[in-house]
C-alpha positions as CSV (number, residue, x, y, z in Angstrom):
1,A,26.8,-20.3,-24.1
2,L,24.2,-20.3,-20.7
3,T,26.9,-17.9,-18.9
4,L,26.6,-15.8,-21.9
5,T,22.7,-15.7,-21.7
6,Q,22.7,-14.9,-18.2
7,E,25.0,-12.2,-18.4
8,T,23.0,-10.4,-21.3
9,M,20.2,-11.0,-19.6
10,I,21.4,-9.7,-16.3
11,S,22.7,-6.3,-18.1
12,H,19.4,-6.1,-19.7
13,F,17.3,-6.0,-16.7
14,C,20.3,-3.6,-15.0
15,Q,19.6,-1.5,-17.9
16,I,15.9,-1.7,-17.4
17,F,15.6,-1.1,-13.8
18,N,17.7,1.8,-14.2
19,W,20.7,0.2,-12.2
20,N,24.2,0.1,-12.8
21,K,25.2,-2.6,-15.0
22,N,28.9,-2.7,-13.9
23,S,28.1,-2.6,-10.2
24,T,28.6,-6.2,-8.9
25,K,25.9,-5.9,-6.1
26,H,23.4,-4.4,-8.6
27,R,24.1,-7.7,-11.2
28,N,23.9,-10.2,-8.0
29,A,20.3,-8.2,-7.1
30,V,18.8,-8.9,-10.4
31,N,18.2,-13.1,-9.8
32,F,17.0,-11.9,-6.3
33,T,14.5,-9.4,-7.6
34,L,13.3,-11.4,-10.3
35,Q,12.4,-14.3,-7.6
36,V,10.3,-12.0,-5.8
37,A,8.6,-11.1,-8.4
38,L,7.7,-14.5,-9.5
39,G,6.8,-15.2,-5.7
40,K,9.6,-17.6,-4.7
41,K,11.1,-15.0,-2.3
42,D,10.2,-12.4,-0.3
43,I,11.5,-8.7,-0.3
44,K,13.0,-8.9,2.7
45,E,15.4,-11.8,2.4
46,H,17.9,-9.5,0.7
47,K,20.7,-9.0,2.5
48,S,21.0,-5.6,0.6
49,N,18.1,-4.7,1.9
50,G,18.4,-1.6,3.6
51,N,20.7,-0.1,1.0
52,E,19.5,3.4,-0.7
53,W,19.6,2.2,-4.5
54,F,18.0,-1.0,-3.5
55,D,14.8,0.3,-1.5
56,S,14.6,3.3,-3.5
57,T,14.1,1.5,-6.9
58,I,12.7,-2.1,-5.9
59,Y,8.9,-1.5,-6.3
60,N,9.6,0.8,-9.4
61,V,11.3,-2.6,-10.8
62,L,8.4,-4.9,-9.5
63,N,6.0,-2.8,-11.6
64,T,8.9,-3.3,-14.7
65,L,8.4,-7.0,-14.4
66,N,5.5,-7.1,-14.2
67,N,5.1,-6.0,-18.1
68,I,7.3,-8.5,-19.0
69,D,6.2,-11.9,-20.1
70,I,6.4,-14.3,-17.2
71,D,7.9,-17.1,-19.5
72,I,11.0,-15.0,-19.8
73,L,11.6,-14.1,-16.3
74,E,10.6,-18.1,-15.8
75,N,13.3,-18.7,-18.0
76,F,16.0,-16.3,-17.4
77,L,15.9,-18.3,-13.9
78,L,16.2,-21.5,-15.1
79,I,18.9,-20.5,-17.3
80,S,20.7,-19.3,-14.1
81,T,20.5,-22.5,-12.5
82,W,21.6,-24.4,-15.1
83,R,24.6,-21.8,-15.7
84,N,25.2,-23.0,-12.3
85,T,24.9,-26.3,-12.9
86,V,27.4,-26.4,-15.5
87,N,29.8,-24.1,-14.4
88,H,30.2,-25.7,-10.7
89,A,29.6,-29.3,-11.8
90,K,26.5,-29.7,-9.6
91,K,24.5,-32.4,-10.8
92,G,21.4,-31.5,-13.0
93,D,19.7,-32.9,-15.9
94,R,21.7,-31.8,-19.0
95,K,20.3,-33.8,-21.2
96,K,16.8,-31.2,-20.2
97,M,19.5,-28.6,-21.0
98,Q,20.3,-29.6,-24.4
99,K,16.7,-30.2,-25.5
100,E,15.3,-27.0,-23.9
101,F,17.6,-24.5,-24.3
102,P,17.4,-23.9,-28.2
103,D,13.5,-22.6,-27.3
104,I,15.0,-20.4,-24.5
105,L,17.3,-18.8,-26.5
106,T,14.9,-18.2,-29.2
107,Q,12.5,-16.8,-26.9
108,F,15.1,-14.5,-25.7
109,S,15.8,-13.3,-29.0
110,V,12.4,-12.9,-30.0
111,Y,11.7,-10.6,-26.9
112,F,15.6,-8.6,-27.7
113,L,14.0,-7.7,-31.3
114,K,10.5,-6.6,-29.8
115,Q,12.0,-4.8,-27.3
116,K,14.3,-3.0,-30.5
117,A,11.1,-2.3,-32.2
118,A,9.3,-0.8,-29.3
119,K,11.8,1.6,-29.1
120,C,12.0,2.8,-32.7
């Protein structure tokens, strides 16, 4: 469930950023870009910096992210961390994951319903 949620969110962000959701480097850049938007990373840290696709869109992408509820962005990063914890057998608070995941999934579902309604 964590992997499916994370991958769905990555595809969604690629779509709203006008990035190719089938491109590994575009998909990999999503997590980093959200960290930049939340002030957790500096844009200069990106190893793809200097690639035209990234440099030409990053500031528009960051502006787009300013219009998304910060809880959605933070919970996406949390889901990504949890997914790595579970899939790679890392240490982590699995009870917290089990307790909080349903609420986060509901939050994402509401977000997607609002996005769908806005397009209509």
